[in-house]
C-alpha positions in Angstrom: 146.2 114.2 129.3 143.8 111.3 129.3 144.1 108.9 132.2 143.7 106.0 130.0 146.7 106.5 128.7 148.4 105.1 131.6 147.1 101.6 130.8 148.2 102.0 127.0 151.8 103.1 128.0 151.7 99.4 130.7 150.6 97.6 128.4 153.1 98.5 125.9 156.0 98.1 128.4 154.8 95.1 130.3 152.4 93.1 127.8 152.6 89.9 129.3 152.7 91.0 133.1 149.3 90.2 134.9 147.8 93.4 135.4 144.5 92.4 137.7 143.8 89.3 139.5 140.2 88.2 140.2 139.6 85.0 142.9 137.1 82.6 141.6 136.0 79.3 143.2 138.7 77.2 141.5 141.5 80.0 141.9 142.2 83.2 139.9 141.2 84.8 136.6 143.4 87.3 135.4 144.4 89.6 132.7 147.8 90.8 131.6 148.3 94.7 130.6 148.0 94.1 126.9 144.7 91.8 127.5 143.5 94.2 129.8 143.9 97.3 127.5 142.6 94.9 124.5 139.6 94.4 126.5 139.0 98.0 127.2 139.6 99.3 123.9 136.7 96.1 122.9 134.4 97.8 125.5 135.1 101.3 124.2 134.1 100.3 120.8 130.8 98.7 121.7 130.2 101.6 124.0 130.7 104.1 120.9 128.9 102.1 119.0 125.8 102.1 121.2 126.5 105.9 120.8 128.3 107.2 124.3 130.7 109.9 123.2 133.0 112.3 124.8 131.5 114.2 127.5 128.2 111.9 128.0 128.1 110.4 131.6 127.3 107.1 132.3 126.0 105.2 135.9 128.9 102.4 136.7 127.5 99.9 139.0 129.8 96.7 138.6 131.3 94.7 141.6 135.4 94.5 141.6 135.8 92.1 138.9 138.1 92.1 135.9 135.7 93.6 134.0 135.1 96.7 136.6 138.8 97.6 135.2 138.2 97.2 131.7 134.9 98.8 131.6 136.4 102.0 133.6 139.3 102.2 131.3 136.9 102.0 128.3 135.0 105.0 129.4 138.0 107.2 129.9 139.0 106.2 126.4 136.1 107.1 125.0 136.2 110.4 126.9 133.0 109.6 128.5 132.5 110.3 132.5 132.0 107.3 134.7 129.9 107.9 137.7 130.6 106.3 140.9 128.3 106.3 143.3 128.3 104.1 146.9 125.0 102.0 146.8 125.3 101.9 150.7 124.0 105.8 151.1 120.2 104.9 151.1 117.5 104.5 148.8 116.6 107.8 149.0 120.2 109.7 148.5 120.8 106.8 145.5 117.8 107.7 143.4 117.9 111.6 144.1 121.7 111.3 143.1 121.0 109.6 140.1 118.0 111.8 139.1 120.2 114.8 139.7 123.3 113.8 137.6 121.2 113.0 134.4 123.2 110.0 133.0 123.1 109.1 129.6 124.4 105.4 130.2 123.4 102.4 132.5 126.5 99.6 132.9 125.6 97.3 136.2 124.8 94.3 137.5 121.1 93.1 137.1 119.7 94.6 140.2 120.5 97.9 139.2 118.6 97.4 136.1 115.6 96.1 138.0 115.6 99.2 140.1 115.9 101.2 137.1 112.4 99.4 136.0 111.0 100.1 139.3 112.1 103.8 139.6 111.6 104.9 136.1 111.3 108.7 137.1 114.7 108.7 138.4 116.4 106.6 135.5 114.4 108.6 132.6 117.6 110.4 131.0 118.9 106.7 130.5 119.4 105.8 126.5 122.0 102.8 126.6 121.6 99.9 128.8 124.4 97.2 129.5 123.8 94.5 131.9 126.6 92.3 133.6 124.1 89.5 134.0 123.2 86.7 130.7 119.4 88.0 130.4 118.4 91.2 128.9 115.2 93.0 128.0 114.2 95.0 125.1 117.2 97.3 123.5 119.3 96.3 126.6 122.8 94.7 126.0 125.1 92.2 127.9 129.0 92.8 128.2 129.4 90.3 125.0 127.2 92.2 123.0 129.2 94.9 122.9 132.6 93.4 122.7 134.1 94.6 119.6 137.3 95.5 117.8 140.4 95.3 120.1 141.9 98.5 118.4 140.8 101.8 119.6 142.2 105.4 119.5 142.5 107.1 123.0 140.2 110.0 122.8 142.3 113.4 123.7 141.2 115.3 126.5 142.2 118.5 127.9 143.8 119.1 131.6 140.2 120.5 132.6 137.8 117.9 130.7 135.6 115.7 133.0 137.1 112.3 133.8 134.9 110.9 136.2 132.0 111.8 139.1 132.4 110.2 142.3 130.0 111.0 144.9 130.6 111.6 148.7 128.8 109.5 151.1 126.6 111.8 152.3 127.8 111.1 156.0 128.0 114.8 156.8 125.2 116.2 154.5 123.6 115.5 151.2 125.5 113.6 149.0 127.5 115.6 146.3 128.9 114.9 142.7 132.3 115.7 142.8 133.7 116.3 139.4 137.3 114.8 138.7 139.2 116.0 135.7 142.0 114.3 133.6 144.4 116.8 135.5 143.1 115.7 138.8 143.6 112.2 138.2 146.9 112.2 136.9 148.4 114.5 139.6 146.8 111.8 142.1 148.7 109.1 140.2 151.9 110.9 140.6 151.3 112.0 143.8 150.6 108.4 145.3 153.1 106.7 143.5 155.9 109.4 144.9 154.4 109.2 148.5 154.2 105.7 149.2 157.5 104.9 146.2 155.5 102.6 144.5 157.2 100.6 141.2 155.6 98.4 138.9 157.4 95.7 141.1 154.4 95.9 143.3 151.6 94.1 144.2 148.3 95.4 145.1 145.3 94.5 147.2 142.9 97.2 147.1 140.3 97.0 149.8 138.6 100.1 148.0 137.9 99.3 144.4 138.5 102.7 143.0 142.3 102.7 144.4 143.1 99.9 141.9 142.7 102.0 139.1 145.6 104.3 140.2 147.9 100.8 141.1 147.4 99.5 137.8 148.1 102.7 135.9 151.5 103.0 137.9 152.4 99.3 136.4 151.3 97.4 139.6 149.6 93.8 139.6 146.1 94.4 141.8 144.9 91.4 143.4 141.2 91.7 144.0 140.2 91.0 147.7 137.6 88.4 148.4 135.5 90.5 150.3 132.4 92.6 149.6 133.5 95.6 148.8 130.3 97.4 150.4 130.5 96.1 153.5 134.3 96.2 154.5 133.6 95.3 158.3 132.0 91.6 157.5 135.3 90.6 155.6 137.0 87.4 156.3 140.0 88.0 157.6 141.1 84.4 157.0 140.4 84.6 153.7 142.1 87.6 153.2 145.1 86.7 155.0 145.5 83.9 152.9 145.2 86.0 149.8 148.1 88.3 151.0 150.3 85.3 152.0 149.4 83.2 148.5 149.7 86.5 146.0 153.0 87.8 148.4 151.0 91.5 148.2 153.5 94.0 148.9 151.2 97.0 149.2 147.3 97.2 150.7 145.1 99.8 150.9 141.1 100.4 152.6 138.8 101.3 155.4 140.2 100.5 158.9 137.5 98.1 159.4 139.0 95.6 157.6 142.4 96.0 158.8 141.2 95.8 162.4 140.0 92.3 161.4 143.1 91.2 159.9 145.0 92.4 162.7 143.1 90.7 165.1 143.2 87.5 163.3 147.0 87.7 163.2 147.7 88.4 166.8 145.4 86.0 167.9 146.9 83.2 165.6 150.3 84.3 165.8 150.6 85.3 161.9 153.1 87.8 160.4 152.6 88.7 156.6 156.3 89.4 156.0 155.6 90.6 152.0 153.7 93.6 152.9 155.7 96.9 153.0 153.3 99.4 153.3 149.6 99.0 154.4 147.4 102.1 153.7 144.4 102.5 156.0 142.2 105.5 155.1 138.2 106.7 155.7 138.4 107.1 159.9 141.1 108.1 162.1 143.4 104.8 163.0 143.6 104.1 166.9 147.4 103.7 168.0 146.6 100.5 169.3 146.0 99.1 165.8 149.4 100.3 164.6 151.0 98.5 167.5 149.3 95.8 166.4 150.5 95.7 163.3 153.8 96.4 164.2 154.3 93.1 165.2 152.6 91.6 162.2 154.3 93.6 159.3 157.5 92.3 160.0 159.0 93.9 156.9 156.8 97.0 156.2 154.8 99.7 158.3 151.0 101.0 158.1 150.4 104.5 156.9 147.4 106.7 157.3 147.1 109.3 154.4 144.9 112.3 155.1 142.1 113.7 152.5 138.8 113.8 151.3 137.0 112.8 147.9 137.2 116.3 146.8 141.0 116.4 147.9 143.3 113.1 147.9 145.9 112.6 149.5 146.8 115.8 151.5 149.5 114.3 153.8 150.5 111.2 155.2 152.0 109.5 158.3 153.2 106.1 158.9 152.5 103.6 161.8 156.6 103.7 163.1 156.0 107.5 163.3 153.1 107.5 165.3 154.1 105.0 167.3 157.8 106.5 168.1 156.8 110.3 168.4 152.8 111.0 168.1 150.8 108.6 169.7 151.5 109.1 173.3 150.3 112.9 172.3 147.0 111.6 170.7 146.1 109.5 173.8 146.6 112.6 175.8 144.1 114.5 173.9 146.2 116.2 171.3 143.9 115.3 168.1 145.5 112.9 165.7 148.5 113.4 163.9 148.0 113.2 160.0 151.7 113.8 159.2 153.6 116.1 156.8 151.9 117.9 153.7 152.6 116.1 150.5 154.1 117.5 147.9 153.2 120.5 145.8 149.8 120.5 148.1 149.0 123.7 150.3 147.2 123.5 153.4 146.3 126.8 155.4 144.5 126.8 159.0 141.8 129.4 159.0 139.1 130.8 161.2 136.4 128.5 161.7 133.3 129.7 160.4 130.1 128.3 159.0 129.5 131.3 156.5 130.6 131.2 152.9 134.3 132.3 152.8 135.7 135.1 150.1 139.3 135.6 151.9 141.5 133.7 154.2 142.2 134.5 157.5 145.2 132.4 159.0 145.0 131.5 162.7 148.5 131.4 164.7 150.4 128.3 164.6 149.0 125.7 167.4 145.7 126.9 167.3 143.0 125.1 166.1 141.1 126.1 163.3 139.6 125.1 159.6 141.9 123.3 157.2 141.7 124.4 153.4 144.0 122.8 150.7 144.9 123.8 147.3 147.0 122.0 144.7 146.2 120.2 141.2 144.7 117.1 143.4 142.0 119.8 144.6 138.7 118.8 142.6 137.2 122.7 141.6 133.5 121.8 141.8 130.2 119.6 142.7 128.3 118.6 139.5 125.5 121.1 139.1 125.4 122.3 142.9 126.4 125.5 142.5 125.3 126.6 146.3 127.3 123.9 147.1 130.4 124.6 145.4 130.3 127.9 146.5 130.1 127.0 150.3 133.1 124.5 149.9 135.7 126.3 147.8 137.5 130.0 148.8 138.6 131.8 145.6 142.1 133.2 145.8 142.9 134.7 142.6 144.2 131.9 140.6 144.1 129.7 143.2 141.2 127.5 144.7 141.1 126.6 148.1 138.8 123.4 149.5 137.2 123.6 152.7 137.9 119.9 153.8 135.2 120.4 157.1 137.9 119.3 159.0 139.1 121.2 162.0 142.8 121.1 162.9 146.3 122.7 163.8 150.0 122.6 162.8 152.7 122.2 165.5 155.6 123.5 166.1 157.5 120.7 163.7 154.8 121.8 161.0 152.8 118.5 161.2 149.4 118.8 160.7 146.9 117.9 163.5 143.2 116.4 162.9 140.8 117.4 165.8 137.4 116.4 164.1 134.6 117.6 161.9 133.6 121.6 162.1 129.9 120.2 162.4 131.0 118.1 164.8 132.8 120.4 167.5 130.5 121.2 170.9 130.9 124.7 172.7 134.8 124.8 171.6 135.3 121.1 172.1 136.5 119.0 169.3 135.8 115.0 169.4 139.4 113.9 168.5 140.7 115.7 171.8 137.9 114.4 173.6 137.5 111.2 172.9 141.0 109.6 173.2 140.5 110.7 176.8 137.6 108.3 177.5 138.8 106.1 174.9 141.9 105.0 177.3 139.6 103.5 179.7 140.1 99.5 179.2 136.4 98.8 179.0 135.5 101.3 176.6 135.9 100.5 172.8 134.9 103.8 171.4 133.6 107.0 172.8 131.7 110.1 170.7 131.0 113.7 171.7 128.0 115.0 171.2 126.1 118.3 171.6 123.7 120.2 171.9 126.1 122.7 171.2 126.5 124.2 174.7 126.5 121.1 176.5 128.9 118.6 175.6 128.2 114.8 176.4 129.9 111.6 175.8 128.3 108.6 174.6 130.1 105.6 175.0 130.4 102.4 173.3 131.6 99.4 175.5 134.0 96.6 174.3 131.7 93.8 176.2 128.3 95.7 174.5 126.7 95.6 177.7 124.3 98.4 179.0 125.3 98.6 182.3 122.8 99.8 185.0 122.1 100.9 189.0 125.3 100.8 190.9 127.5 99.1 188.2 126.4 102.1 186.1 127.6 104.6 188.6 130.7 103.1 189.3 131.6 103.1 185.5 130.6 106.8 185.0 132.5 107.8 188.1 135.5 106.3 186.5 135.1 107.9 183.2 134.6 111.7 185.3 137.8 110.7 186.8 139.7 110.3 183.6 138.0 113.7 182.3 139.4 115.5 185.2 142.9 114.9 184.5 142.4 117.5 181.4 141.3 120.5 181.1 139.4 120.5 178.0 137.4 117.7 179.4 137.1 118.4 182.8 133.7 120.2 182.1 131.9 117.2 180.3 129.2 115.9 183.1 126.8 114.0 181.0 127.5 110.8 179.9 125.0 108.5 177.3 125.8 104.7 176.7 124.9 102.5 173.5 125.9 99.2 172.5 126.4 99.9 169.1 127.4 103.2 167.0 126.0 104.0 163.7 129.0 104.1 160.9 129.7 105.3 157.5 127.9 103.4 155.0 131.3 103.6 152.5 133.9 102.4 155.3 132.0 100.8 158.1 134.0 102.3 160.6 133.6 106.4 160.9 131.3 106.8 163.7 127.9 108.8 162.2 127.8 111.4 165.1 124.6 113.4 164.0 122.7 110.1 163.8 124.0 109.1 167.0 123.6 112.3 168.6 119.5 112.4 167.5 118.9 109.0 168.7 120.8 109.3 172.2 119.1 112.5 172.9 115.4 111.2 171.3 116.1 108.3 173.5 116.9 109.9 176.8 113.8 112.7 176.6 111.6 109.6 176.1 112.5 108.1 179.2 113.0 111.1 181.1 110.2 111.9 183.7 107.4 114.6 183.2 
C-alpha cells in the first residue's frame, strides 16, 4: 500500500523516460524514472542511517526541484511522515504549527535552519537536520552527505498508516495538520488519473508543487515551472508560456492566480497553446470570463475546475466547455458556481446548516442551500493532535466518516453540485458566490465581497482601475451598483457599499479573498471615519 511503490513500478516500466525536469540558467536538468528511483533510494538509506524510521515526522521545506521529488519519495519509502507547511501562513502560525506537530527531522533550505536557530523553543524536538545548502554547523548534514547506496527495500505500510501531514493554510481559522494515509494517497492518485484520463504519455507542469507527486506516480513527465511556488500571483506569464510551448505540456494545474496572468498574456499577444489538453485550476472559484479567455487559447483542449479541500480532494469536477455552454450564464445571474458531477466512488450530501458539532445527518431537499459533506476513500479522518477540531469537522455515521468541508451549496435537478460560499461567510441567509456575481457584472468592478455584521449585509468593491471614488462619481457608481442589486430578489436588500483598492487574499493560492480580514479592516476604517 506504500504510495512510493508507484515510483518503483514506473522505474521498472519506463527506466529511461524523463520523470522530472527543472529549469536552470542554461536550460533544464532532469532525472529519468530510474534515476529518480535511485536518488530517492540513496536519500532513504542516508536518512535511515541518521536515525529516521517508520512513523517519524520530518519537516520538508524544500523548493520545487529535482531533490524535492526524490526526498519526498525517500521519506515515503522509509515509512516516515513528511510534513508540508505553507511558509506563507505567517511567522506565528508557522512556528506554532511546528511546535504542535513535534517533528524529529528538518530537511530544508538554509533560511529554515536559520529560523531553527533563532526560534529554538519551537524546534526543540528536532534531532536530525539536513540542509539543501553547502554550509553546515554541528551535526547538520548536507544532501551530499546523506547520499548512500542506490538500493533500498521499501517499507511495508498498511492502508491506515500515516503517509504525510499537510497543513491547511489557516485562511478560515487556525492552520490544521491533516493526516494523510497511504490509502488516501492511493485513492487520490487513481481518481485523478481517471477523472482527467491521464496517461504516461502526458506531460505535466504543476503550478502547485505537491501535484507533481501524483503525476510522477502516474508515469508522466513533470516539468517544474519557472516561478515562485509561494507567490503564484507574481509569476511571469511570458516565461510560463515559453515553457509550455517548449516542452509541449499537455496537462497543467495550479491556482487561478497563475492562469489569469497566462490567459491575459496569451490573449493580448494572440498566442495559442495547442499542446495543452487539460488546464486544471483550483484553490478558488474561477470566473466565467477566465474560461472564456482560454476557450480561444487552448485550441486542443479545455479548462477544468475540480472541487474539494485539503481534507478531501477531488470531490467533483467540471470542464470549462460545459461551463460556457450550460452553467456560466446561471452563475452570472446569482445561482452560485457549478462545480460539476460528483467523482466516482465519492459520496456527497447536503445537510442542514449548523455551527455546532454534528452527531447525525439531516439532509435538505434538492435545490435548497445547505452544508456540503463528503465521504469516500479520498477523505482524511483526522487532524494531527487536534481532537476538538477533528470532532467539529467529522460526522460518524456507522463505519462511514463524513467530512464537513465548511462550504455551502446545493444539488440541481440534474444532480450537479453548486458552490455558494463558505459557511462562515454567510450573512443573514445570503451567500457570497450568489451575491457577488451580480456586482461583478458591472464593467468597472474587478471583484466584490459580501461581508457582515451577521444581520446587515454589505458589499465591498475592488474596481478594475484600483481607484477610490469620492463625491459625485462615487454616488453615481453606487447608484449603478444598487440598480444591479435591485434586479434580483436575493441582492435587493443590500444597501451598503464599501470600497477598497486591493483585497487581502489567501497565502497559498493568492486569489481566494480573505473575507474575515477584509470585513474587519473595512468596518474598522468605517468606524474611524464616522463623525461622533
